FIMAR-602877 format. One record per residue: residue number from 1; residue in one letter; x, y, z of N, C-alpha, C in turn. Coordinates in nm, 2 decimals, padded with zeros to 4 digits. Example, Ala and Ser with C-alpha at 12.3 -4.5 7.8 and 13.67 -1.06 7.14 Angstrom:
BEGIN
SITE  rose  zalum      nX      nY      nZ     caX     caY     caZ      cX      cY      cZ
SITE     1      A   01.32  -00.57   00.78   01.23  -00.45   00.78   01.32  -00.33   00.78
SITE     2      S   01.28  -00.22   00.71   01.37  -00.11   00.71   01.29   00.00   00.79
REM end
This chain:
BEGIN
SITE  rose  zalum      nX      nY      nZ     caX     caY     caZ      cX      cY      cZ
SITE     1      M   00.09  -00.12   00.00   00.00   00.00   00.00   00.09   00.12   00.00
SITE     2      E   00.05   00.22  -00.09   00.13   00.34  -00.10   00.12   00.43   00.03
SITE     3      D   00.22   00.50   00.05   00.22   00.59   00.17   00.11   00.68   00.17
SITE     4      I   00.07   00.74   00.06  -00.04   00.83   00.05  -00.17   00.77   00.10
SITE     5      E  -00.19   00.64   00.07  -00.31   00.57   00.11  -00.31   00.56   00.27
SITE     6      L  -00.20   00.52   00.32  -00.19   00.51   00.46  -00.21   00.64   00.53
SITE     7      L  -00.16   00.75   00.48  -00.17   00.88   00.54  -00.32   00.92   00.53
SITE     8      E  -00.39   00.88   00.43  -00.53   00.92   00.42  -00.61   00.84   00.52
SITE     9      I  -00.58   00.72   00.54  -00.65   00.64   00.65  -00.63   00.70   00.78
SITE    10      L  -00.50   00.74   00.81  -00.47   00.79   00.94  -00.54   00.93   00.96
SITE    11      K  -00.55   01.01   00.85  -00.61   01.14   00.86  -00.76   01.12   00.90
SITE    12      K  -00.82   01.02   00.84  -00.96   00.99   00.87  -00.98   00.94   01.02
SITE    13      L  -00.89   00.85   01.06  -00.89   00.80   01.19  -00.88   00.91   01.30
SITE    14      K  -00.79   01.01   01.27  -00.77   01.11   01.37  -00.89   01.20   01.39
SITE    15      K  -00.98   01.20   01.28  -01.10   01.28   01.29  -01.21   01.21   01.37
SITE    16      V  -01.19   01.08   01.39  -01.29   01.01   01.47  -01.28   01.04   01.62
SITE    17      P  -01.39   01.06   01.69  -01.37   01.08   01.84  -01.30   00.97   01.91
SITE    18      Y  -01.22   01.00   02.01  -01.13   00.91   02.07  -01.20   00.78   02.11
SITE    19      E  -01.32   00.79   02.17  -01.39   00.67   02.22  -01.44   00.58   02.11
SITE    20      L  -01.44   00.63   01.99  -01.49   00.55   01.87  -01.37   00.50   01.79
SITE    21      Q  -01.25   00.54   01.82  -01.13   00.50   01.75  -01.10   00.35   01.77
SITE    22      F  -01.14   00.30   01.89  -01.12   00.16   01.92  -01.20   00.07   01.82
SITE    23      D  -01.32   00.11   01.79  -01.41   00.03   01.70  -01.36   00.05   01.56
SITE    24      E  -01.30   00.16   01.52  -01.26   00.18   01.38  -01.14   00.09   01.35
SITE    25      V  -01.05   00.08   01.44  -00.92   00.00   01.41  -00.95  -00.15   01.42
SITE    26      K  -01.06  -00.19   01.47  -01.09  -00.34   01.48  -01.11  -00.40   01.35
SITE    27      H  -01.13  -00.32   01.24  -01.16  -00.37   01.11  -01.03  -00.40   01.04
SITE    28      F  -00.92  -00.36   01.09  -00.79  -00.38   01.02  -00.72  -00.50   01.06
SITE    29      P  -00.66  -00.58   00.96  -00.58  -00.70   01.00  -00.45  -00.65   01.06
SITE    30      V  -00.37  -00.75   01.11  -00.25  -00.72   01.18  -00.15  -00.65   01.09
SITE    31      K  -00.14  -00.69   00.97  -00.04  -00.63   00.87  -00.07  -00.48   00.85
SITE    32      M  -00.20  -00.45   00.84  -00.24  -00.31   00.82  -00.21  -00.23   00.94
SITE    33      L  -00.24  -00.29   01.06  -00.22  -00.22   01.19  -00.07  -00.18   01.20
SITE    34      E   00.02  -00.28   01.16   00.16  -00.26   01.17   00.21  -00.14   01.07
SITE    35      K   00.15  -00.14   00.95   00.19  -00.03   00.86   00.14   00.10   00.91
SITE    36      L   00.02   00.11   00.96  -00.03   00.23   01.02   00.06   00.28   01.14
SITE    37      A   00.10   00.18   01.22   00.19   00.21   01.34   00.32   00.26   01.29
SITE    38      I   00.38   00.21   01.19   00.50   00.26   01.14   00.49   00.41   01.10
SITE    39      K   00.38   00.44   01.03   00.36   00.58   00.98   00.34   00.67   01.11
SITE    40      L   00.27   00.63   01.20   00.24   00.71   01.32   00.37   00.72   01.40
SITE    41      Y   00.45   00.62   01.40   00.58   00.62   01.48   00.67   00.72   01.42
SITE    42      E   00.67   00.73   01.29   00.76   00.83   01.22   00.71   00.97   01.26
SITE    43      E   00.58   00.99   01.27   00.53   01.12   01.32   00.56   01.14   01.46
SITE    44      H   00.55   01.03   01.54   00.58   01.03   01.68   00.73   01.09   01.71
SITE    45      I   00.82   01.04   01.63   00.96   01.08   01.64   00.97   01.23   01.60
SITE    46      S   00.91   01.26   01.49   00.92   01.40   01.44   00.87   01.50   01.54
SITE    47      K   00.78   01.46   01.63   00.72   01.55   01.73   00.78   01.54   01.87
SITE    48      G   00.90   01.48   01.87   00.98   01.47   01.99   00.92   01.37   02.09
SITE    49      Y   00.88   01.25   02.04   00.83   01.14   02.13   00.71   01.19   02.21
SITE    50      R   00.63   01.28   02.15   00.50   01.31   02.22   00.41   01.20   02.22
SITE    51      K   00.34   01.17   02.33   00.25   01.06   02.33   00.13   01.08   02.23
SITE    52      M   00.10   00.97   02.16  -00.01   00.97   02.06  -00.11   00.86   02.09
SITE    53      Q  -00.23   00.90   02.13  -00.33   00.80   02.17  -00.37   00.71   02.06
SITE    54      I  -00.38   00.76   01.94  -00.42   00.67   01.83  -00.31   00.56   01.80
SITE    55      L  -00.18   00.59   01.82  -00.08   00.49   01.81  -00.10   00.38   01.92
SITE    56      D  -00.12   00.43   02.04  -00.15   00.33   02.15  -00.27   00.24   02.12
SITE    57      I  -00.37   00.30   02.06  -00.49   00.22   02.03  -00.46   00.12   01.92
SITE    58      I  -00.39   00.16   01.82  -00.35   00.07   01.71  -00.26  -00.05   01.76
SITE    59      L  -00.17  -00.02   01.84  -00.08  -00.12   01.89  -00.15  -00.22   01.99
SITE    60      S  -00.24  -00.16   02.07  -00.32  -00.24   02.15  -00.41  -00.34   02.08
SITE    61      E  -00.47  -00.29   01.97  -00.56  -00.38   01.89  -00.47  -00.49   01.82
SITE    62      R  -00.35  -00.45   01.78  -00.26  -00.55   01.71  -00.23  -00.66   01.81
SITE    63      V  -00.20  -00.62   01.94  -00.17  -00.72   02.04  -00.29  -00.82   02.06
SITE    64      T  -00.41  -00.76   02.07  -00.53  -00.84   02.09  -00.55  -00.94   01.98
SITE    65      K  -00.53  -00.90   01.85  -00.55  -00.99   01.74  -00.44  -01.10   01.74
SITE    66      I  -00.32  -01.06   01.77  -00.21  -01.17   01.77  -00.24  -01.27   01.88
SITE    67      H  -00.28  -01.22   02.00  -00.30  -01.31   02.11  -00.42  -01.40   02.09
SITE    68      S  -00.52  -01.36   02.01  -00.64  -01.44   01.99  -00.60  -01.56   01.91
SITE    69      N  -00.49  -01.56   01.84  -00.46  -01.68   01.76  -00.33  -01.75   01.81
SITE    70      F  -00.27  -01.69   01.92  -00.14  -01.74   01.96  -00.16  -01.87   02.05
SITE    71      K  -00.07  -01.97   02.02  -00.07  -02.09   02.10   00.06  -02.11   02.18
SITE    72      W   00.04  -02.15   02.30   00.16  -02.18   02.38   00.21  -02.32   02.36
SITE    73      I   00.25  -02.35   02.23   00.31  -02.48   02.20   00.45  -02.48   02.27
SITE    74      N   00.51  -02.60   02.28   00.64  -02.61   02.36   00.75  -02.52   02.30
SITE    75      E   00.75  -02.50   02.17   00.86  -02.42   02.11   00.84  -02.27   02.16
SITE    76      N   00.72  -02.22   02.16   00.69  -02.09   02.21   00.72  -02.07   02.36
SITE    77      K   00.68  -02.17   02.44   00.70  -02.17   02.58   00.85  -02.17   02.61
SITE    78      N   00.93  -02.25   02.54   01.07  -02.25   02.56   01.14  -02.12   02.53
SITE    79      K   01.09  -02.06   02.42   01.14  -01.93   02.38   01.12  -01.82   02.49
SITE    80      L   01.00  -01.82   02.54   00.96  -01.72   02.64   01.04  -01.74   02.77
SITE    81      I   01.06  -01.87   02.81   01.14  -01.90   02.93   01.28  -01.85   02.91
SITE    82      K   01.34  -01.87   02.79   01.47  -01.83   02.76   01.49  -01.68   02.77
SITE    83      I   01.39  -01.61   02.71   01.39  -01.46   02.71   01.38  -01.41   02.85
SITE    84      N   01.29  -01.47   02.92   01.26  -01.43   03.06   01.39  -01.44   03.14
SITE    85      D   01.46  -01.55   03.13   01.59  -01.57   03.20   01.70  -01.47   03.16
SITE    86      K   01.70  -01.45   03.03   01.80  -01.35   02.98   01.78  -01.21   03.03
SITE    87      I   01.65  -01.17   03.04   01.62  -01.04   03.09   01.66  -01.03   03.23
SITE    88      I   01.63  -01.13   03.31   01.67  -01.13   03.45   01.82  -01.12   03.47
SITE    89      Q   01.89  -01.20   03.39   02.04  -01.20   03.40   02.09  -01.06   03.36
SITE    90      T   02.03  -01.00   03.26   02.08  -00.87   03.21   02.05  -00.76   03.32
SITE    91      F   01.93  -00.76   03.37   01.90  -00.67   03.47   01.99  -00.69   03.60
SITE    92      E   02.01  -00.81   03.64   02.10  -00.84   03.75   02.24  -00.78   03.73
SITE    93      K   02.29  -00.80   03.61   02.42  -00.75   03.58   02.43  -00.60   03.59
SITE    94      A   02.33  -00.54   03.54   02.32  -00.39   03.54   02.30  -00.34   03.69
SITE    95      Y   02.22  -00.41   03.76   02.19  -00.38   03.90   02.32  -00.39   03.99
SITE    96      N   02.40  -00.50   03.97   02.52  -00.52   04.04   02.62  -00.40   04.01
SITE    97      E   02.62  -00.36   03.89   02.71  -00.25   03.85   02.66  -00.12   03.92
SITE    98      A   02.53  -00.10   03.92   02.47   00.02   03.98   02.49   00.02   04.13
SITE    99      F   02.48  -00.10   04.19   02.49  -00.11   04.34   02.64  -00.09   04.38
SITE   100      S   02.73  -00.13   04.30   02.87  -00.11   04.33   02.90   00.04   04.33
SITE   101      V   02.85   00.11   04.23   02.87   00.26   04.22   02.80   00.32   04.34
SITE   102      R   02.68   00.28   04.37   02.60   00.33   04.48   02.68   00.33   04.61
SITE   103      N   02.75   00.22   04.64   02.83   00.20   04.76   02.94   00.31   04.77
SITE   104      E   03.01   00.33   04.65   03.11   00.43   04.64   03.06   00.57   04.67
SITE   105      L   02.94   00.60   04.62   02.89   00.73   04.64   02.84   00.75   04.78
SITE   106      E   02.78   00.65   04.84   02.74   00.65   04.98   02.85   00.68   05.07
SITE   107      N   02.97   00.62   05.04   03.09   00.64   05.12   03.14   00.78   05.11
SITE   108      R   03.13   00.84   04.99   03.17   00.97   04.97   03.08   01.07   05.05
SITE   109      I   02.95   01.05   05.05   02.86   01.13   05.13   02.89   01.11   05.28
SITE   110      K   02.91   00.99   05.32   02.93   00.96   05.46   03.06   01.03   05.51
SITE   111      N   03.16   01.04   05.42   03.28   01.10   05.46   03.29   01.25   05.44
SITE   112      G   03.17   01.31   05.42   03.16   01.46   05.40   03.22   01.51   05.27
SITE   113      D   03.20   01.44   05.17   03.25   01.49   05.04   03.21   01.63   05.01
SITE   114      D   03.31   01.71   04.96   03.29   01.85   04.94   03.19   01.88   04.83
SITE   115      F   03.16   01.79   04.74   03.07   01.82   04.63   02.94   01.73   04.64
SITE   116      L   02.96   01.61   04.66   02.85   01.51   04.65   02.75   01.52   04.76
SITE   117      K   02.62   01.56   04.73   02.52   01.57   04.83   02.41   01.46   04.80
SITE   118      D   02.39   01.44   04.68   02.29   01.34   04.63   02.33   01.28   04.50
SITE   119      Y   02.26   01.18   04.46   02.29   01.11   04.33   02.17   01.04   04.29
SITE   120      E   02.17   01.01   04.16   02.07   00.92   04.10   02.13   00.82   04.01
SITE   121      I   02.11   00.69   04.03   02.16   00.59   03.94   02.04   00.53   03.87
SITE   122      S   02.03   00.54   03.74   01.92   00.49   03.67   01.96   00.36   03.58
SITE   123      I   01.88   00.26   03.59   01.89   00.14   03.51   01.78   00.14   03.41
SITE   124      K   01.81   00.11   03.28   01.71   00.11   03.18   01.74  -00.01   03.09
SITE   125      L   01.64  -00.09   03.06   01.66  -00.20   02.96   01.57  -00.17   02.84
SITE   126      D   01.63  -00.19   02.72   01.56  -00.18   02.59   01.58  -00.32   02.52
SITE   127      F   01.48  -00.34   02.43   01.47  -00.47   02.37   01.46  -00.46   02.22
SITE   128      Y   01.52  -00.55   02.15   01.52  -00.55   02.00   01.49  -00.69   01.95
SITE   129      M   01.40  -00.69   01.86   01.36  -00.82   01.80   01.45  -00.87   01.69
SITE   130      G   01.44  -00.99   01.64   01.52  -01.05   01.54   01.51  -00.97   01.41
SITE   131      D   01.62  -00.98   01.33   01.63  -00.91   01.20   01.51  -00.94   01.11
SITE   132      E   01.46  -01.06   01.12   01.35  -01.10   01.02   01.23  -01.01   01.04
SITE   133      L   01.21  -00.95   01.16   01.10  -00.86   01.18   01.12  -00.72   01.13
SITE   134      F   01.24  -00.70   01.08   01.27  -00.56   01.02   01.27  -00.56   00.87
SITE   135      K   01.26  -00.67   00.81   01.27  -00.68   00.66   01.15  -00.62   00.59
SITE   136      D   01.17  -00.55   00.48   01.06  -00.49   00.41   00.95  -00.59   00.36
SITE   137      D   00.99  -00.71   00.33   00.90  -00.80   00.27   00.81  -00.87   00.38
SITE   138      I   00.83  -00.84   00.50   00.75  -00.89   00.61   00.67  -00.79   00.69
SITE   139      N   00.74  -00.70   00.76   00.67  -00.60   00.84   00.73  -00.46   00.82
SITE   140      G   00.80  -00.43   00.71   00.86  -00.30   00.70   00.96  -00.29   00.81
SITE   141      N   00.96  -00.17   00.88   01.05  -00.15   00.99   00.97  -00.15   01.12
SITE   142      F   00.87  -00.24   01.13   00.79  -00.24   01.25   00.86  -00.26   01.38
SITE   143      G   00.97  -00.34   01.37   01.05  -00.38   01.49   01.09  -00.25   01.56
SITE   144      F   01.12  -00.14   01.49   01.17  -00.02   01.55   01.05   00.05   01.63
SITE   145      V   00.93   00.02   01.59   00.82   00.09   01.66   00.82   00.04   01.81
SITE   146      L   00.84  -00.08   01.83   00.84  -00.13   01.97   00.98  -00.12   02.04
SITE   147      S   01.09  -00.13   01.96   01.22  -00.13   02.02   01.26   00.01   02.06
SITE   148      E   01.21   00.11   01.99   01.24   00.25   02.03   01.12   00.29   02.12
SITE   149      P   01.14   00.32   02.25   01.03   00.34   02.34   00.92   00.44   02.28
SITE   150      I   00.80   00.39   02.28   00.69   00.46   02.22   00.66   00.60   02.29
SITE   151      S   00.67   00.60   02.42   00.64   00.72   02.50   00.77   00.79   02.54
SITE   152      G   00.88   00.75   02.49   01.01   00.82   02.52   01.08   00.76   02.64
SITE   153      Y   01.03   00.65   02.69   01.09   00.59   02.80   01.08   00.44   02.79
SITE   154      S   01.17   00.36   02.85   01.17   00.22   02.85   01.07   00.17   02.96
SITE   155      P   00.99   00.06   02.93   00.90   00.01   03.03   00.98  -00.06   03.15
SITE   156      I   01.11  -00.09   03.13   01.19  -00.15   03.23   01.29  -00.05   03.28
SITE   157      E   01.26   00.02   03.39   01.34   00.12   03.45   01.35   00.10   03.60
SITE   158      Y   01.46   00.14   03.66   01.48   00.13   03.81   01.58   00.23   03.85
SITE   159      S   01.57   00.29   03.97   01.67   00.39   04.01   01.70   00.37   04.15
SITE   160      L   01.83   00.42   04.18   01.88   00.42   04.32   01.92   00.56   04.35
SITE   161      G   01.90   00.61   04.47   01.95   00.75   04.50   01.96   00.76   04.66
SITE   162      H   02.03   00.86   04.70   02.05   00.89   04.84   01.92   00.94   04.90
SITE   163      Y   01.86   01.03   04.83   01.73   01.08   04.88   01.62   01.04   04.78
SITE   164      G   01.64   00.94   04.70   01.55   00.91   04.60   01.43   00.83   04.64
SITE   165      S   01.35   00.77   04.54   01.23   00.70   04.57   01.25   00.57   04.64
SITE   166      H   01.37   00.51   04.62   01.40   00.38   04.68   01.48   00.41   04.81
SITE   167      M   01.41   00.44   04.91   01.47   00.48   05.04   01.55   00.36   05.10
SITE   168      D   01.49   00.24   05.09   01.57   00.13   05.15   01.66   00.08   05.04
SITE   169      L   01.79   00.12   05.05   01.88   00.09   04.94   01.92  -00.05   04.94
SITE   170      D   01.89  -00.13   05.04   01.92  -00.27   05.04   01.80  -00.36   04.99
SITE   171      E   01.69  -00.29   04.96   01.57  -00.37   04.92   01.60  -00.43   04.78
SITE   172      K   01.56  -00.55   04.76   01.58  -00.62   04.63   01.48  -00.57   04.53
SITE   173      P   01.53  -00.53   04.41   01.43  -00.48   04.31   01.33  -00.58   04.27
SITE   174      I   01.21  -00.54   04.23   01.11  -00.63   04.20   01.14  -00.72   04.08
SITE   175      Y   01.24  -00.67   04.00   01.28  -00.75   03.88   01.36  -00.87   03.92
SITE   176      L   01.41  -00.87   04.04   01.50  -00.98   04.09   01.44  -01.05   04.21
SITE   177      D   01.32  -01.02   04.24   01.25  -01.08   04.36   01.18  -01.20   04.32
SITE   178      K   01.24  -01.32   04.34   01.18  -01.44   04.29   01.07  -01.50   04.39
SITE   179      S   01.05  -01.42   04.50   00.94  -01.46   04.58   00.80  -01.42   04.52
SITE   180      L   00.81  -01.34   04.42   00.69  -01.30   04.34   00.70  -01.36   04.20
SITE   181      N   00.60  -01.44   04.17   00.60  -01.51   04.04   00.49  -01.45   03.96
SITE   182      W   00.52  -01.40   03.84   00.43  -01.34   03.75   00.38  -01.43   03.64
SITE   183      N   00.36  -01.55   03.67   00.33  -01.65   03.56   00.18  -01.67   03.55
SITE   184      G   00.10  -01.59   03.61  -00.05  -01.60   03.60  -00.10  -01.49   03.50
SITE   185      E  -00.21  -01.43   03.53  -00.27  -01.32   03.46  -00.27  -01.33   03.30
SITE   186      Y  -00.16  -01.32   03.24  -00.15  -01.32   03.09  -00.14  -01.46   03.03
SITE   187      F  -00.11  -01.56   03.11  -00.07  -01.69   03.06  -00.17  -01.80   03.09
SITE   188      D  -00.28  -01.78   03.15  -00.37  -01.88   03.19  -00.29  -01.99   03.27
SITE   189      N  -00.28  -02.11   03.23  -00.21  -02.21   03.30  -00.09  -02.26   03.23
SITE   190      A  -00.04  -02.19   03.13   00.07  -02.23   03.05   00.20  -02.24   03.12
SITE   191      F   00.22  -02.16   03.23   00.35  -02.16   03.29   00.34  -02.18   03.44
SITE   192      N   00.24  -02.27   03.48   00.22  -02.30   03.62   00.35  -02.36   03.69
SITE   193      E   00.43  -02.42   03.61   00.55  -02.49   03.67   00.68  -02.40   03.65
SITE   194      N   00.66  -02.28   03.60   00.78  -02.20   03.57   00.77  -02.07   03.64
SITE   195      Y   00.89  -02.00   03.65   00.90  -01.87   03.71   00.91  -01.77   03.60
SITE   196      I   00.82  -01.67   03.60   00.82  -01.56   03.50   00.84  -01.43   03.58
SITE   197      G   00.94  -01.36   03.54   00.98  -01.23   03.62   00.89  -01.12   03.58
SITE   198      Y   00.91  -01.01   03.66   00.82  -00.89   03.65   00.84  -00.82   03.52
SITE   199      A   00.96  -00.83   03.47   00.99  -00.76   03.34   00.90  -00.80   03.23
SITE   200      I   00.88  -00.93   03.21   00.78  -00.98   03.11   00.65  -00.93   03.14
SITE   201      H   00.61  -00.92   03.26   00.47  -00.87   03.30   00.46  -00.72   03.26
SITE   202      E   00.57  -00.65   03.28   00.57  -00.50   03.25   00.56  -00.48   03.10
SITE   203      L   00.63  -00.56   03.02   00.63  -00.55   02.88   00.48  -00.58   02.83
SITE   204      L   00.42  -00.68   02.88   00.28  -00.71   02.84   00.18  -00.60   02.89
SITE   205      D   00.21  -00.54   03.00   00.13  -00.44   03.06   00.12  -00.31   02.97
SITE   206      T   00.22  -00.29   02.88   00.22  -00.18   02.80   00.12  -00.18   02.69
SITE   207      D   00.06  -00.30   02.66  -00.03  -00.32   02.55   00.03  -00.29   02.42
SITE   208      Q   00.16  -00.30   02.41   00.23  -00.27   02.29   00.31  -00.40   02.24
SITE   209      W   00.36  -00.47   02.34   00.44  -00.59   02.31   00.35  -00.72   02.31
SITE   210      S   00.34  -00.79   02.21   00.27  -00.92   02.21   00.36  -01.03   02.25
SITE   211      F   00.29  -01.15   02.27   00.37  -01.27   02.30   00.47  -01.30   02.19
SITE   212      M   00.42  -01.28   02.06   00.51  -01.31   01.95   00.63  -01.22   01.94
SITE   213      D   00.61  -01.09   01.98   00.72  -01.00   01.98   00.82  -01.04   02.09
SITE   214      I   00.78  -01.07   02.20   00.87  -01.10   02.32   00.95  -01.23   02.29
SITE   215      I   00.89  -01.33   02.23   00.97  -01.45   02.21   01.06  -01.43   02.09
SITE   216      N   01.05  -01.32   02.02   01.14  -01.29   01.91   01.25  -01.19   01.95
SITE   217      I   01.26  -01.15   02.07   01.36  -01.06   02.12   01.50  -01.13   02.10
SITE   218      E   01.59  -01.06   02.04   01.72  -01.12   02.02   01.83  -01.04   02.08
SITE   219      K   01.80  -00.92   02.13   01.90  -00.83   02.19   01.84  -00.75   02.30
SITE   220      I   01.91  -00.75   02.42   01.87  -00.67   02.53   01.98  -00.58   02.57
SITE   221      C   01.95  -00.45   02.57   02.05  -00.35   02.61   02.02  -00.29   02.74
SITE   222      A   02.13  -00.29   02.83   02.11  -00.23   02.96   02.20  -00.10   02.97
SITE   223      D   02.14   00.00   03.01   02.21   00.13   03.04   02.21   00.16   03.19
SITE   224      V   02.32   00.20   03.24   02.33   00.25   03.38   02.39   00.39   03.37
SITE   225      E   02.30   00.48   03.41   02.34   00.62   03.41   02.35   00.68   03.55
SITE   226      I   02.45   00.77   03.57   02.48   00.82   03.70   02.48   00.97   03.70
SITE   227      K   02.40   01.03   03.79   02.40   01.18   03.81   02.45   01.21   03.95
SITE   228      H   02.54   01.30   03.96   02.59   01.35   04.08   02.52   01.49   04.11
SITE   229      Q   02.50   01.52   04.24   02.43   01.64   04.27   02.49   01.71   04.38
SITE   230      Y   02.51   01.84   04.37   02.56   01.93   04.47   02.46   02.04   04.49
SITE   231      F   02.43   02.09   04.61   02.34   02.20   04.62   02.37   02.28   04.74
SITE   232      N   02.35   02.41   04.74   02.36   02.51   04.85   02.22   02.53   04.91
SITE   233      E   02.21   02.53   05.04   02.08   02.55   05.10   02.09   02.67   05.20
SITE   234      N   01.98   02.72   05.24   01.96   02.83   05.33   02.04   02.96   05.29
SITE   235      I   02.02   02.99   05.16   02.08   03.11   05.11   02.00   03.23   05.15
SITE   236      E   02.06   03.33   05.21   01.99   03.45   05.26   02.02   03.57   05.17
REM end
C-alpha cells in the first residue's frame, strides 16, 4: 500500500472521536495495523516522542489480534522462558554495577564529600527483535516501533538514590525478587511450573508488546546512568 493511502487512512482515523477509534481499528488486519503504526511512529519521532493516543490504540488492537490466535506450544514456551531468564540476567548484571557505584557514592557522602550531596543511578533495559521482523517483505521496519520506546521511556526502569524514591537501598528490586511469580494473569495455566519475572509482566502491561514480539527478542541493552548532585541551602 502506498504511503499516501496510509496517510489518508490515518487522517480519517484522527478525525474520529477518541472513544470511537477503538471500534474503527478493529476492522484492520495485523499487517495493516503494523503499517499504520510505522507511519504514526515516524510522526511520533518528528514530534519529539510526544504521546499519541491513536498509536497506542492501534498497537493495543494489534496485540489483541495476535493473542487471539497465539498458541503456547512447547517451542513458544521454551522461547519465552529463555527470554525471561536472559532479561533477569541482564538486569541483575546492570543492578550489580549500579549497586557497586552506589556504595562508592554513599561512602563519599558519609565521609563529608565537598561536592556530592545526592545522586541518582538509573537502570534502563531496551529490547530489540530479530532481524527477520525488520525486513521490508515482512513487516517493513515495524520492529523499531516497539524497540524504540513509544512514549520516550523504557518500560523497564529502576533507580537508586541517596534521597530518591528507593529509600531502602538494600531492598531487592522487583525485577529480581523471585518470591513474586508473574506466571499468571496473561498466561492462563501455560506456565504453572515456571518462574516468570516482573519484566515480562511489564512488557505485556504496555499493551504494545505481544507474546510473538517477546519470544522474538534477540538483543537486550542495559544502560546504567549516574547523576551527581551538589546544592547550596539556606541562602539568605
